[in-house]
C-alpha positions as CSV (number, residue, x, y, z in Angstrom):
1,M,-43.5,17.6,2.0
2,M,-42.7,14.0,2.7
3,R,-40.9,13.6,-0.7
4,V,-38.7,16.6,0.1
5,L,-37.8,15.2,3.5
6,F,-37.0,11.8,2.0
7,G,-34.8,13.5,-0.6
8,I,-32.9,15.4,2.0
9,I,-32.4,12.3,4.1
10,S,-31.2,10.4,1.0
11,V,-28.7,13.0,0.0
12,A,-27.4,13.2,3.6
13,A,-27.1,9.4,3.6
14,L,-25.0,9.5,0.5
15,F,-22.5,12.0,2.0
16,S,-22.2,9.9,5.1
17,L,-21.3,6.7,3.2
18,P,-17.6,5.6,3.6
19,A,-15.3,5.7,0.6
20,A,-15.2,2.6,-1.5
21,A,-13.9,-0.3,0.6
22,V,-10.5,-1.7,0.0
23,T,-10.4,-5.5,-0.3
24,E,-8.1,-7.8,1.7
25,A,-6.4,-8.7,-1.6
26,Q,-5.7,-5.0,-2.3
27,F,-4.3,-4.6,1.3
28,D,-2.1,-7.7,0.6
29,K,-0.6,-6.0,-2.5
30,I,0.2,-2.9,-0.4
31,K,1.8,-5.0,2.3
32,S,3.8,-6.9,-0.2
33,L,5.4,-3.6,-1.3
34,G,5.9,-2.6,2.3
35,H,7.7,-5.9,3.0
36,L,10.0,-5.2,0.0
37,N,10.5,-1.6,1.2
38,G,11.7,-2.8,4.6
39,V,14.4,-5.0,2.9
40,A,15.3,-2.2,0.5
41,L,15.8,0.3,3.4
42,H,18.0,-2.2,5.3
43,C,20.0,-3.0,2.2
44,R,20.2,0.7,1.1
45,F,18.5,0.1,-2.2
46,L,17.2,3.6,-2.0
47,D,16.4,3.8,-5.7
48,E,13.9,0.9,-5.1
49,T,12.4,2.6,-2.1
50,R,11.8,5.8,-4.2
51,R,10.3,3.8,-7.0
52,M,7.9,2.0,-4.7
53,K,6.8,5.2,-3.0
54,E,6.2,6.9,-6.3
55,V,4.0,4.1,-7.5
56,L,2.0,4.1,-4.3
57,I,1.4,7.9,-4.6
58,K,0.4,7.5,-8.2
59,T,-1.8,4.4,-7.8
60,L,-3.5,4.3,-4.4
61,P,-6.5,6.4,-3.4
62,K,-5.5,9.1,-0.9
63,R,-6.5,7.3,2.2
64,R,-4.7,7.3,5.5
65,E,-5.1,3.5,6.2
66,L,-3.5,2.6,3.0
67,G,-0.3,4.5,3.6
68,L,-0.4,3.3,7.2
69,A,-0.6,-0.4,6.0
70,F,2.5,0.2,3.8
71,D,4.4,2.0,6.6
72,E,3.6,-0.7,9.2
73,Q,4.6,-3.5,6.9
74,T,7.8,-1.6,6.0
75,N,8.7,-1.3,9.7
76,S,7.8,-5.0,10.5
77,S,9.9,-6.2,7.5
78,F,12.9,-4.0,8.4
79,M,12.9,-5.2,12.1
80,K,12.5,-8.9,11.1
81,F,15.3,-8.6,8.6
82,I,17.6,-7.4,11.4
83,S,16.4,-9.9,14.0
84,D,16.7,-12.8,11.6
85,N,20.2,-11.5,10.6
86,Q,19.3,-11.9,7.0
87,S,21.7,-11.0,4.2
88,C,20.8,-8.6,1.4
89,P,19.4,-10.2,-1.7
90,D,20.9,-10.0,-5.2
91,R,20.1,-6.4,-6.4
92,L,18.9,-7.5,-9.8
93,K,16.7,-10.2,-8.5
94,F,15.3,-7.8,-5.9
95,S,14.5,-5.3,-8.6
96,H,12.6,-8.0,-10.5
97,N,10.6,-8.8,-7.3
98,V,9.8,-5.1,-7.0
99,D,8.7,-5.0,-10.6
100,S,6.3,-7.9,-10.0
101,A,4.9,-6.4,-6.8
102,I,4.3,-3.0,-8.5
103,K,2.5,-4.7,-11.4
104,A,0.3,-6.6,-9.0
105,L,-0.5,-3.4,-7.1
106,E,-1.4,-1.6,-10.3
107,E,-3.6,-4.4,-11.4
108,A,-5.3,-4.5,-8.0
109,F,-6.1,-0.8,-8.1
């Protein structure tokens, strides 16, 4: 009887465990893409925003906090770009920065 009870408790404990934790380094990779997405939105590099979102969907585990981290960083970057009155980067150089950030995200996940 005690073994059965212990087995039931163990199985219940497994189902209550949180999904695999995401490291701070992984969050940083997501935020890096979010930063670039904010710039891309402001500069209307819409092909780059689509590319970044596609990679996120294909690469990240389906967890709300990961998408939220990307969205929050996108908004922060977009607003900072406006408040600092920054000018849009060279499109080709920006695309290379996106390539590097995508590669880093894929390696992290």
